[in-house]
Structures are given as C-alpha cells and as structure tokens.
N, CA, C and O atoms as a DFTB+ gen file, in Angstrom:
648 C
 N C O
     1  1     -35.420     -14.528      22.162
     2  2     -35.247     -14.374      20.735
     3  2     -35.647     -12.972      20.296
     4  3     -34.989     -12.382      19.439
     5  1     -36.728     -12.427      20.878
     6  2     -37.149     -11.066      20.561
     7  2     -36.071     -10.045      20.891
     8  3     -35.887      -9.074      20.157
     9  1     -35.355     -10.262      21.999
    10  2     -34.299      -9.329      22.405
    11  2     -33.154      -9.309      21.405
    12  3     -32.595      -8.254      21.104
    13  1     -32.812     -10.481      20.896
    14  2     -31.749     -10.569      19.901
    15  2     -32.147      -9.841      18.617
    16  3     -31.345      -9.113      18.033
    17  1     -33.392     -10.047      18.184
    18  2     -33.885      -9.371      16.989
    19  2     -33.859      -7.857      17.156
    20  3     -33.489      -7.133      16.232
    21  1     -34.248      -7.382      18.328
    22  2     -34.239      -5.944      18.601
    23  2     -32.810      -5.383      18.578
    24  3     -32.572      -4.290      18.065
    25  1     -31.856      -6.155      19.147
    26  2     -30.461      -5.697      19.133
    27  2     -29.925      -5.639      17.697
    28  3     -29.246      -4.682      17.324
    29  1     -30.232      -6.666      16.895
    30  2     -29.777      -6.672      15.503
    31  2     -30.384      -5.522      14.720
    32  3     -29.717      -4.910      13.886
    33  1     -31.648      -5.231      14.989
    34  2     -32.313      -4.122      14.319
    35  2     -31.671      -2.790      14.691
    36  3     -31.584      -1.882      13.865
    37  1     -31.225      -2.680      15.934
    38  2     -30.606      -1.435      16.390
    39  2     -29.233      -1.213      15.764
    40  3     -28.869      -0.071      15.485
    41  1     -28.459      -2.281      15.534
    42  2     -27.125      -2.125      14.944
    43  2     -27.160      -2.204      13.427
    44  3     -26.128      -1.993      12.789
    45  1     -28.275      -2.492      12.840
    46  2     -28.410      -2.647      11.388
    47  2     -27.913      -1.465      10.597
    48  3     -27.063      -1.650       9.725
    49  1     -28.398      -0.241      10.850
    50  2     -27.940       0.901      10.041
    51  2     -26.432       1.135      10.101
    52  3     -25.830       1.346       9.048
    53  1     -25.779       1.110      11.275
    54  2     -24.325       1.299      11.265
    55  2     -23.587       0.191      10.521
    56  3     -22.636       0.467       9.790
    57  1     -24.008      -1.046      10.696
    58  2     -23.359      -2.157      10.005
    59  2     -23.605      -2.044       8.501
    60  3     -22.699      -2.298       7.706
    61  1     -24.804      -1.669       8.109
    62  2     -25.119      -1.479       6.694
    63  2     -24.288      -0.363       6.084
    64  3     -23.790      -0.492       4.966
    65  1     -24.139       0.732       6.818
    66  2     -23.331       1.850       6.326
    67  2     -21.862       1.443       6.182
    68  3     -21.201       1.826       5.217
    69  1     -21.359       0.670       7.136
    70  2     -19.972       0.205       7.066
    71  2     -19.784      -0.736       5.878
    72  3     -18.779      -0.659       5.171
    73  1     -20.749      -1.619       5.663
    74  2     -20.657      -2.542       4.528
    75  2     -20.689      -1.782       3.205
    76  3     -19.933      -2.103       2.288
    77  1     -21.565      -0.770       3.098
    78  2     -21.648       0.037       1.887
    79  2     -20.324       0.782       1.654
    80  3     -19.834       0.836       0.526
    81  1     -19.746       1.355       2.718
    82  2     -18.466       2.058       2.597
    83  2     -17.367       1.104       2.128
    84  3     -16.536       1.470       1.297
    85  1     -17.367      -0.114       2.660
    86  2     -16.365      -1.096       2.260
    87  2     -16.509      -1.454       0.785
    88  3     -15.509      -1.559       0.073
    89  1     -17.733      -1.642       0.322
    90  2     -17.971      -1.955      -1.089
    91  2     -17.517      -0.799      -1.972
    92  3     -16.859      -1.022      -2.989
    93  1     -17.859       0.435      -1.598
    94  2     -17.468       1.598      -2.398
    95  2     -15.948       1.788      -2.427
    96  3     -15.380       2.070      -3.482
    97  1     -15.295       1.636      -1.286
    98  2     -13.832       1.780      -1.244
    99  2     -13.139       0.677      -2.039
   100  3     -12.132       0.925      -2.702
   101  1     -13.677      -0.534      -1.974
   102  2     -13.104      -1.636      -2.750
   103  2     -13.223      -1.349      -4.247
   104  3     -12.279      -1.582      -5.002
   105  1     -14.368      -0.852      -4.673
   106  2     -14.554      -0.503      -6.082
   107  2     -13.644       0.625      -6.513
   108  3     -13.076       0.583      -7.604
   109  1     -13.496       1.637      -5.667
   110  2     -12.625       2.783      -5.960
   111  2     -11.193       2.308      -6.146
   112  3     -10.507       2.749      -7.068
   113  1     -10.734       1.405      -5.272
   114  2      -9.379       0.865      -5.369
   115  2      -9.223      -0.004      -6.616
   116  3      -8.230       0.101      -7.335
   117  1     -10.210      -0.862      -6.862
   118  2     -10.128      -1.772      -8.007
   119  2     -10.060      -1.032      -9.335
   120  3      -9.430      -1.511     -10.279
   121  1     -10.699       0.122      -9.418
   122  2     -10.698       0.883     -10.671
   123  2      -9.656       1.992     -10.686
   124  3      -9.731       2.893     -11.520
   125  1      -8.690       1.943      -9.782
   126  2      -7.536       2.836      -9.851
   127  2      -7.664       4.140      -9.105
   128  3      -6.796       5.001      -9.250
   129  1      -8.693       4.331      -8.320
   130  2      -8.856       5.600      -7.622
   131  2      -7.949       5.761      -6.429
   132  3      -7.762       6.882      -5.955
   133  1      -7.374       4.680      -5.920
   134  2      -6.556       4.760      -4.709
   135  2      -5.073       4.801      -5.039
   136  3      -4.252       4.335      -4.249
   137  1      -4.729       5.333      -6.156
   138  2      -3.319       5.401      -6.549
   139  2      -3.068       4.438      -7.681
   140  3      -3.232       3.227      -7.529
   141  1      -2.674       4.971      -8.808
   142  2      -2.474       4.137      -9.991
   143  2      -0.997       3.952     -10.261
   144  3      -0.201       4.886     -10.164
   145  1      -0.652       2.728     -10.600
   146  2       0.674       2.446     -11.106
   147  2       0.563       2.460     -12.619
   148  3      -0.208       1.697     -13.201
   149  1       1.334       3.328     -13.252
   150  2       1.388       3.367     -14.722
   151  2       2.846       3.348     -15.114
   152  3       3.676       3.943     -14.426
   153  1       3.181       2.679     -16.207
   154  2       4.588       2.607     -16.619
   155  2       5.170       3.993     -16.893
   156  3       4.482       4.892     -17.377
   157  1       6.449       4.138     -16.572
   158  2       7.136       5.394     -16.862
   159  2       7.282       5.554     -18.366
   160  3       7.171       4.588     -19.120
   161  1       7.531       6.782     -18.789
   162  2       7.668       7.123     -20.207
   163  2       8.904       7.987     -20.388
   164  3       9.322       8.685     -19.465
   165  1       9.482       7.941     -21.570
   166  2      10.629       8.807     -21.880
   167  2      10.761       8.922     -23.388
   168  3      10.372       8.026     -24.137
   169  1      11.312      10.034     -23.812
   170  2      11.618      10.231     -25.226
   171  2      13.102      10.029     -25.444
   172  3      13.802       9.537     -24.559
   173  1      13.583      10.404     -26.611
   174  2      15.017      10.254     -26.900
   175  2      15.872      11.052     -25.914
   176  3      15.448      12.082     -25.391
   177  1      17.055      10.562     -25.681
   178  2      17.996      11.246     -24.810
   179  2      19.207      11.701     -25.589
   180  3      19.173      11.792     -26.816
   181  1      20.273      11.984     -24.874
   182  2      21.512      12.393     -25.525
   183  2      22.706      11.856     -24.759
   184  3      22.627      11.603     -23.557
   185  1      23.813      11.686     -25.470
   186  2      25.078      11.212     -24.920
   187  2      26.115      12.286     -25.194
   188  3      26.201      12.809     -26.305
   189  1      26.895      12.609     -24.189
   190  2      27.949      13.608     -24.346
   191  2      29.132      12.986     -25.085
   192  3      29.677      11.968     -24.658
   193  1      29.521      13.607     -26.196
   194  2      30.679      13.141     -26.951
   195  2      31.924      13.341     -26.083
   196  3      32.198      14.462     -25.656
   197  1      32.683      12.269     -25.815
   198  2      33.894      12.448     -25.002
   199  2      34.881      13.367     -25.714
   200  3      35.050      13.291     -26.931
   201  1      35.520      14.226     -24.952
   202  2      36.529      15.114     -25.533
   203  2      37.815      14.333     -25.753
   204  3      38.072      13.336     -25.079
   205  1      38.610      14.790     -26.691
   206  2      39.871      14.114     -27.012
   207  2      40.718      13.981     -25.759
   208  3      40.886      14.944     -25.010
   209  1      41.242      12.804     -25.536
   210  2      42.091      12.559     -24.372
   211  2      41.314      12.215     -23.111
   212  3      41.914      11.803     -22.118
   213  1      39.991      12.374     -23.122
   214  2      39.188      12.070     -21.934
   215  2      38.155      10.997     -22.248
   216  3      37.067      10.986     -21.671
   217  1      38.494      10.107     -23.154
   218  2      37.534       9.099     -23.616
   219  2      37.415       7.904     -22.681
   220  3      36.946       6.847     -23.104
   221  1      37.826       8.039     -21.424
   222  2      37.702       6.917     -20.496
   223  2      36.283       6.806     -19.936
   224  3      35.920       5.775     -19.370
   225  1      35.490       7.851     -20.090
   226  2      34.094       7.815     -19.630
   227  2      33.311       8.929     -20.307
   228  3      33.871       9.933     -20.747
   229  1      32.022       8.727     -20.376
   230  2      31.111       9.764     -20.837
   231  2      29.804       9.584     -20.077
   232  3      29.730       8.781     -19.147
   233  1      28.778      10.325     -20.466
   234  2      27.510      10.236     -19.743
   235  2      26.344      10.330     -20.715
   236  3      26.443      10.943     -21.778
   237  1      25.235       9.707     -20.325
   238  2      23.988       9.766     -21.083
   239  2      22.917      10.397     -20.203
   240  3      22.957      10.296     -18.977
   241  1      21.955      11.051     -20.859
   242  2      20.940      11.814     -20.149
   243  2      19.569      11.562     -20.766
   244  3      19.426      11.552     -21.989
   245  1      18.577      11.362     -19.931
   246  2      17.192      11.168     -20.360
   247  2      16.276      11.929     -19.416
   248  3      16.640      12.207     -18.274
   249  1      15.093      12.262     -19.895
   250  2      14.035      12.782     -19.030
   251  2      12.960      11.711     -18.981
   252  3      12.360      11.357     -19.995
   253  1      12.731      11.205     -17.773
   254  2      11.790      10.106     -17.565
   255  2      10.581      10.649     -16.814
   256  3      10.720      11.239     -15.743
   257  1       9.403      10.447     -17.379
   258  2       8.159      10.933     -16.763
   259  2       7.383       9.760     -16.166
   260  3       7.344       8.666     -16.729
   261  1       6.767      10.020     -15.011
   262  2       5.941       9.020     -14.349
   263  2       4.506       9.545     -14.325
   264  3       4.193      10.414     -13.511
   265  1       3.614       9.036     -15.204
   266  2       2.244       9.525     -15.242
   267  2       1.373       8.944     -14.125
   268  3       0.243       9.393     -13.930
   269  1       1.875       7.966     -13.401
   270  2       1.102       7.330     -12.339
   271  2       1.266       8.026     -11.007
   272  3       2.056       8.958     -10.863
   273  1       0.509       7.556     -10.041
   274  2       0.555       8.117      -8.688
   275  2       1.650       7.492      -7.827
   276  3       2.075       8.085      -6.835
   277  1       2.101       6.307      -8.198
   278  2       3.052       5.541      -7.393
   279  2       4.479       5.870      -7.840
   280  3       4.784       5.759      -9.027
   281  1       5.363       6.275      -6.914
   282  2       6.755       6.548      -7.286
   283  2       7.425       5.309      -7.868
   284  3       7.050       4.180      -7.549
   285  1       8.415       5.528      -8.718
   286  2       9.195       4.441      -9.302
   287  2      10.666       4.807      -9.151
   288  3      10.991       5.890      -8.663
   289  1      11.548       3.919      -9.564
   290  2      12.983       4.177      -9.503
   291  2      13.664       3.581     -10.729
   292  3      13.352       2.470     -11.156
   293  1      14.596       4.344     -11.282
   294  2      15.492       3.826     -12.307
   295  2      16.554       3.031     -11.563
   296  3      17.254       3.575     -10.709
   297  1      16.679       1.744     -11.881
   298  2      17.591       0.876     -11.128
   299  2      18.799       0.407     -11.934
   300  3      19.727      -0.175     -11.372
   301  1      18.796       0.652     -13.236
   302  2      19.935       0.220     -14.030
   303  2      19.771       0.607     -15.484
   304  3      18.705       1.049     -15.912
   305  1      20.854       0.432     -16.241
   306  2      20.835       0.763     -17.665
   307  2      21.881      -0.061     -18.390
   308  3      22.880      -0.488     -17.812
   309  1      21.623      -0.270     -19.670
   310  2      22.597      -0.912     -20.548
   311  2      22.496      -0.226     -21.903
   312  3      21.534       0.490     -22.176
   313  1      23.495      -0.451     -22.746
   314  2      23.435       0.113     -24.089
   315  2      23.989      -0.869     -25.085
   316  3      24.555      -1.897     -24.714
   317  1      23.826      -0.548     -26.351
   318  2      24.133      -1.489     -27.424
   319  2      25.586      -1.943     -27.445
   320  3      25.890      -2.984     -28.027
   321  1      26.494      -1.188     -26.825
   322  2      27.907      -1.530     -26.849
   323  2      28.345      -2.361     -25.648
   324  3      29.512      -2.742     -25.555
   325  1      27.427      -2.647     -24.730
   326  2      27.790      -3.387     -23.523
   327  2      28.636      -2.524     -22.606
   328  3      28.647      -1.299     -22.725
   329  1      29.331      -3.159     -21.705
   330  2      30.165      -2.412     -20.769
   331  2      29.360      -1.928     -19.567
   332  3      28.155      -2.157     -19.469
   333  1      30.047      -1.263     -18.672
   334  2      29.444      -0.846     -17.410
   335  2      28.813       0.541     -17.520
   336  3      29.426       1.480     -18.026
   337  1      27.565       0.649     -17.033
   338  2      26.889       1.936     -16.912
   339  2      26.519       2.097     -15.442
   340  3      25.893       1.217     -14.849
   341  1      26.909       3.221     -14.864
   342  2      26.680       3.489     -13.450
   343  2      25.692       4.638     -13.295
   344  3      25.836       5.676     -13.939
   345  1      24.695       4.453     -12.445
   346  2      23.800       5.556     -12.097
   347  2      24.561       6.442     -11.118
   348  3      25.149       5.953     -10.154
   349  1      24.544       7.747     -11.371
   350  2      25.248       8.624     -10.427
   351  2      24.512       9.930     -10.241
   352  3      23.720      10.351     -11.085
   353  1      24.791      10.553      -9.126
   354  2      24.165      11.818      -8.758
   355  2      25.242      12.753      -8.235
   356  3      26.193      12.332      -7.576
   357  1      25.068      14.041      -8.547
   358  2      25.983      15.074      -8.063
   359  2      25.537      15.494      -6.665
   360  3      24.384      15.878      -6.468
   361  1      26.435      15.421      -5.713
   362  2      26.142      15.857      -4.344
   363  2      26.745      17.235      -4.153
   364  3      27.961      17.405      -4.242
   365  1      25.908      18.206      -3.893
   366  2      26.371      19.586      -3.707
   367  2      26.858      19.765      -2.273
   368  3      26.178      19.385      -1.320
   369  1      28.044      20.348      -2.138
   370  2      28.637      20.602      -0.832
   371  2      29.147      22.036      -0.826
   372  3      30.318      22.290      -1.107
   373  1      28.262      22.964      -0.504
   374  2      28.629      24.371      -0.567
   375  2      28.847      24.780      -2.007
   376  3      28.009      24.507      -2.866
   377  1      29.967      25.432      -2.280
   378  2      30.266      25.866      -3.641
   379  2      30.840      24.733      -4.485
   380  3      30.944      24.851      -5.706
   381  1      31.206      23.652      -3.839
   382  2      31.786      22.518      -4.559
   383  2      30.803      21.349      -4.544
   384  3      29.651      21.489      -4.136
   385  1      31.266      20.242      -4.979
   386  2      30.449      19.039      -4.968
   387  2      31.248      17.866      -5.476
   388  3      32.415      17.991      -5.847
   389  1      30.595      16.728      -5.483
   390  2      31.256      15.534      -5.989
   391  2      30.195      14.586      -6.530
   392  3      29.018      14.689      -6.185
   393  1      30.627      13.661      -7.383
   394  2      29.739      12.663      -7.947
   395  2      29.752      11.433      -7.072
   396  3      30.783      11.064      -6.511
   397  1      28.596      10.797      -6.960
   398  2      28.512       9.570      -6.181
   399  2      27.651       8.545      -6.912
   400  3      26.547       8.869      -7.350
   401  1      28.139       7.315      -7.049
   402  2      27.287       6.271      -7.613
   403  2      26.106       6.023      -6.682
   404  3      26.251       6.089      -5.461
   405  1      24.951       5.740      -7.247
   406  2      23.757       5.460      -6.451
   407  2      23.101       4.176      -6.972
   408  3      23.224       3.852      -8.153
   409  1      22.409       3.449      -6.098
   410  2      21.761       2.214      -6.543
   411  2      20.505       2.458      -7.374
   412  3      20.085       1.589      -8.139
   413  1      19.905       3.643      -7.225
   414  2      18.678       3.957      -7.963
   415  2      18.492       5.463      -8.017
   416  3      18.997       6.199      -7.169
   417  1      17.753       5.913      -9.033
   418  2      17.383       7.324      -9.164
   419  2      15.868       7.403      -9.119
   420  3      15.198       6.738      -9.909
   421  1      15.303       8.207      -8.203
   422  2      13.843       8.246      -8.039
   423  2      13.130       8.941      -9.198
   424  3      13.612       9.928      -9.752
   425  1      11.971       8.392      -9.541
   426  2      11.063       8.999     -10.512
   427  2       9.744       9.185      -9.761
   428  3       8.960       8.243      -9.656
   429  1       9.487      10.398      -9.234
   430  2       8.321      10.586      -8.371
   431  2       6.997      10.373      -9.112
   432  3       6.903      10.568     -10.323
   433  1       5.983       9.969      -8.352
   434  2       4.649       9.846      -8.924
   435  2       4.191      11.188      -9.454
   436  3       4.362      12.217      -8.800
   437  1       3.604      11.176     -10.649
   438  2       3.144      12.393     -11.326
   439  2       4.268      13.415     -11.471
   440  3       4.026      14.621     -11.459
   441  1       5.494      12.923     -11.607
   442  2       6.652      13.814     -11.743
   443  2       7.630      13.254     -12.757
   444  3       7.288      12.396     -13.570
   445  1       8.870      13.763     -12.691
   446  2       9.875      13.313     -13.651
   447  2      11.257      13.317     -13.040
   448  3      11.530      14.005     -12.057
   449  1      12.110      12.538     -13.645
   450  2      13.542      12.540     -13.391
   451  2      14.164      13.154     -14.629
   452  3      14.183      12.526     -15.688
   453  1      14.671      14.370     -14.515
   454  2      15.300      15.072     -15.634
   455  2      16.809      15.051     -15.401
   456  3      17.327      15.830     -14.601
   457  1      17.505      14.167     -16.092
   458  2      18.953      14.049     -15.927
   459  2      19.648      15.227     -16.599
   460  3      19.297      15.625     -17.710
   461  1      20.640      15.775     -15.903
   462  2      21.443      16.878     -16.424
   463  2      22.887      16.687     -15.968
   464  3      23.135      15.931     -15.029
   465  1      23.844      17.354     -16.609
   466  2      25.231      17.259     -16.154
   467  2      25.423      17.788     -14.727
   468  3      26.409      17.448     -14.073
   469  1      24.508      18.599     -14.247
   470  2      24.634      19.176     -12.917
   471  2      23.926      18.364     -11.837
   472  3      24.035      18.700     -10.658
   473  1      23.197      17.298     -12.206
   474  2      22.416      16.585     -11.196
   475  2      22.616      15.069     -11.249
   476  3      23.315      14.511     -10.403
   477  1      22.020      14.407     -12.219
   478  2      22.074      12.949     -12.289
   479  2      22.316      12.525     -13.733
   480  3      21.915      13.217     -14.668
   481  1      22.980      11.377     -13.908
   482  2      23.207      10.868     -15.257
   483  2      23.554       9.390     -15.208
   484  3      23.626       8.773     -14.146
   485  1      23.765       8.851     -16.397
   486  2      24.239       7.480     -16.558
   487  2      25.696       7.567     -16.998
   488  3      25.979       7.973     -18.125
   489  1      26.617       7.192     -16.124
   490  2      28.037       7.264     -16.459
   491  2      28.421       5.995     -17.219
   492  3      28.175       4.879     -16.762
   493  1      29.027       6.191     -18.384
   494  2      29.411       5.091     -19.259
   495  2      30.931       4.981     -19.237
   496  3      31.638       5.891     -19.669
   497  1      31.421       3.854     -18.727
   498  2      32.868       3.630     -18.657
   499  2      33.379       3.099     -19.995
   500  3      32.734       2.269     -20.636
   501  1      34.531       3.585     -20.398
   502  2      35.229       3.112     -21.601
   503  2      34.325       3.020     -22.833
   504  3      34.151       1.934     -23.386
   505  1      33.756       4.131     -23.265
   506  2      32.898       4.064     -24.452
   507  2      33.719       3.820     -25.716
   508  3      34.898       4.172     -25.764
   509  1      33.114       3.226     -26.732
   510  2      33.810       3.083     -28.006
   511  2      33.883       4.455     -28.683
   512  3      33.259       5.402     -28.204
   513  1      34.624       4.584     -29.776
   514  2      34.613       5.870     -30.492
   515  2      33.180       6.216     -30.930
   516  3      32.461       5.377     -31.472
   517  1      32.795       7.448     -30.686
   518  2      31.451       7.922     -31.044
   519  2      31.585       9.128     -31.957
   520  3      32.586       9.842     -31.912
   521  1      30.560       9.355     -32.794
   522  2      30.566      10.490     -33.727
   523  2      29.418      11.444     -33.377
   524  3      28.339      10.991     -32.994
   525  1      29.632      12.734     -33.502
   526  2      28.527      13.674     -33.289
   527  2      27.369      13.342     -34.234
   528  3      27.577      13.076     -35.418
   529  1      26.148      13.362     -33.693
   530  2      24.965      13.064     -34.488
   531  2      24.591      11.595     -34.522
   532  3      23.479      11.253     -34.925
   533  1      25.498      10.718     -34.107
   534  2      25.227       9.275     -34.092
   535  2      24.113       8.973     -33.083
   536  3      24.033       9.610     -32.033
   537  1      23.255       7.999     -33.407
   538  2      22.212       7.540     -32.493
   539  2      22.627       6.194     -31.918
   540  3      23.097       5.320     -32.647
   541  1      22.454       6.029     -30.610
   542  2      22.774       4.765     -29.937
   543  2      21.560       4.309     -29.128
   544  3      20.737       5.126     -28.715
   545  1      21.459       3.006     -28.907
   546  2      20.299       2.415     -28.225
   547  2      20.622       2.078     -26.769
   548  3      21.692       1.555     -26.456
   549  1      19.667       2.391     -25.888
   550  2      19.769       2.105     -24.461
   551  2      18.561       1.297     -24.007
   552  3      17.499       1.336     -24.630
   553  1      18.740       0.570     -22.919
   554  2      17.628      -0.063     -22.212
   555  2      17.720       0.387     -20.760
   556  3      18.739       0.187     -20.099
   557  1      16.640       0.996     -20.271
   558  2      16.583       1.451     -18.886
   559  2      15.708       0.498     -18.086
   560  3      14.635       0.104     -18.544
   561  1      16.163       0.124     -16.886
   562  2      15.437      -0.806     -16.015
   563  2      14.882      -0.054     -14.811
   564  3      15.530       0.842     -14.270
   565  1      13.668      -0.433     -14.400
   566  2      12.967       0.243     -13.306
   567  2      12.498      -0.753     -12.256
   568  3      12.356      -1.945     -12.531
   569  1      12.262      -0.254     -11.061
   570  2      11.772      -1.097      -9.976
   571  2      10.353      -1.589     -10.252
   572  3      10.063      -2.766     -10.035
   573  1       9.452      -0.706     -10.731
   574  2       8.047      -1.074     -10.905
   575  2       7.585      -1.123     -12.356
   576  3       6.602      -1.800     -12.659
   577  1       8.249      -0.440     -13.238
   578  2       7.830      -0.358     -14.635
   579  2       8.614      -1.344     -15.489
   580  3       9.699      -1.781     -15.104
   581  1       8.065      -1.694     -16.648
   582  2       8.841      -2.541     -17.569
   583  2      10.038      -1.765     -18.124
   584  3      10.063      -0.534     -18.100
   585  1      11.018      -2.501     -18.619
   586  2      12.194      -1.874     -19.229
   587  2      11.766      -0.957     -20.372
   588  3      10.782      -1.224     -21.062
   589  1      12.513       0.117     -20.557
   590  2      12.298       1.039     -21.678
   591  2      13.478       0.942     -22.632
   592  3      14.630       1.025     -22.207
   593  1      13.198       0.767     -23.909
   594  2      14.243       0.819     -24.946
   595  2      14.160       2.195     -25.587
   596  3      13.119       2.588     -26.113
   597  1      15.281       2.926     -25.536
   598  2      15.318       4.306     -26.006
   599  2      16.551       4.560     -26.847
   600  3      17.549       3.846     -26.755
   601  1      16.460       5.585     -27.664
   602  2      17.610       6.049     -28.440
   603  2      18.134       7.329     -27.810
   604  3      17.402       8.075     -27.159
   605  1      19.422       7.558     -28.022
   606  2      20.050       8.801     -27.577
   607  2      21.022       9.252     -28.657
   608  3      21.719       8.444     -29.270
   609  1      21.050      10.568     -28.876
   610  2      21.928      11.126     -29.889
   611  2      23.219      11.620     -29.247
   612  3      23.202      12.246     -28.187
   613  1      24.335      11.330     -29.904
   614  2      25.639      11.790     -29.433
   615  2      25.774      13.271     -29.785
   616  3      25.634      13.659     -30.945
   617  1      26.047      14.093     -28.768
   618  2      26.166      15.545     -28.959
   619  2      27.498      16.043     -28.419
   620  3      28.028      15.502     -27.449
   621  1      28.029      17.072     -29.051
   622  2      29.231      17.744     -28.544
   623  2      28.833      18.579     -27.336
   624  3      27.653      18.887     -27.166
   625  1      29.795      18.953     -26.490
   626  2      29.465      19.816     -25.360
   627  2      28.766      21.113     -25.789
   628  3      27.878      21.593     -25.084
   629  1      29.154      21.684     -26.937
   630  2      28.545      22.929     -27.401
   631  2      27.104      22.723     -27.886
   632  3      26.307      23.660     -27.842
   633  1      26.763      21.528     -28.342
   634  2      25.425      21.269     -28.900
   635  2      24.454      20.685     -27.882
   636  3      23.283      20.473     -28.197
   637  1      24.926      20.421     -26.662
   638  2      24.044      19.776     -25.681
   639  2      22.896      20.672     -25.276
   640  3      23.033      21.895     -25.308
   641  1      21.752      20.091     -24.891
   642  2      20.626      20.909     -24.418
   643  2      21.006      21.659     -23.141
   644  3      21.794      21.175     -22.329
   645  1      20.446      22.813     -22.989
   646  2      20.711      23.622     -21.771
   647  2      19.514      23.632     -20.873
   648  3      19.545      24.253     -19.811
C-alpha cells in the first residue's frame, strides 16, 4: 500500500497540471476564446436596373461582413417578387472570363463578401419592371447564420457604386 501511495504522489503534479489545463481550456472555449460564431451582418445593397431590351435578367449586390472567427457561406436568396435568384461568380480566364452558378459564396471569418459586377452577385431571372431609386426587399440565407432581411436600391448603370 505504501508503494502505491508513493507512486500516486510522484504522478500527482503532472496529473494536477493536466487537469488544471483541461479546466482552463474548457473555460476558454465555453466563453468564446476558441473561435466565435457570430451572425453575419450587411447593410443595404443595390440592384442593377435592366437596360431596355435586356430585361430577361439583372443582378443584386450586397456587402456581407462576418464579425466572427468561423467562416460562413451565403447559400441562397429570395426577394419580394419571387422567382429564381442564382448565386454566381465570375471566373477569370486570362483576359476573358465567364459567369458560373455556384452553390454558395464564402464569407470568411473576420472578413467580408463584397459583391461586385466583376466578381460575385445574385442573378435575378425575369425581373418585373423596376424604377431607378425604387427600394426592394431581399432575404439572404446562410449556412451558419440566421437569414438576413435587407433592402436594395435599384440603380442605373451610371449611378452604381464603383
């Protein structure tokens, strides 16, 4: 029995240190120190006014910020008029490129997804007639964050943000 007590006494400090480390790491994780998931955020966006004769599709653009440490993804969108909205990204191929539908658009942790006509957008098929300055409502869906309800203003190509 004395030998067992001596062995336990010898391993006590390492086991105690390991237990203390486990308690501290568990607390750090529980209080968000090991990577925080926070809902994404976004302000108003804009919709490109379709040009005459090309009203079969248009696009909407938002800047989505992720204040958390965990990456998220935009997985879908809808708007007040219904119809199909496709997530798409421009694939650069030398001096040219092409658009490709994608299942999701990444929103990096502590970063943003800034949609532009040259990179990523929400393609809207068969939009109804729209007026410059009109505000329309969207709902954006994410893999990890709750849905976001946002407004976007219809802008002419000349008035769009650069």
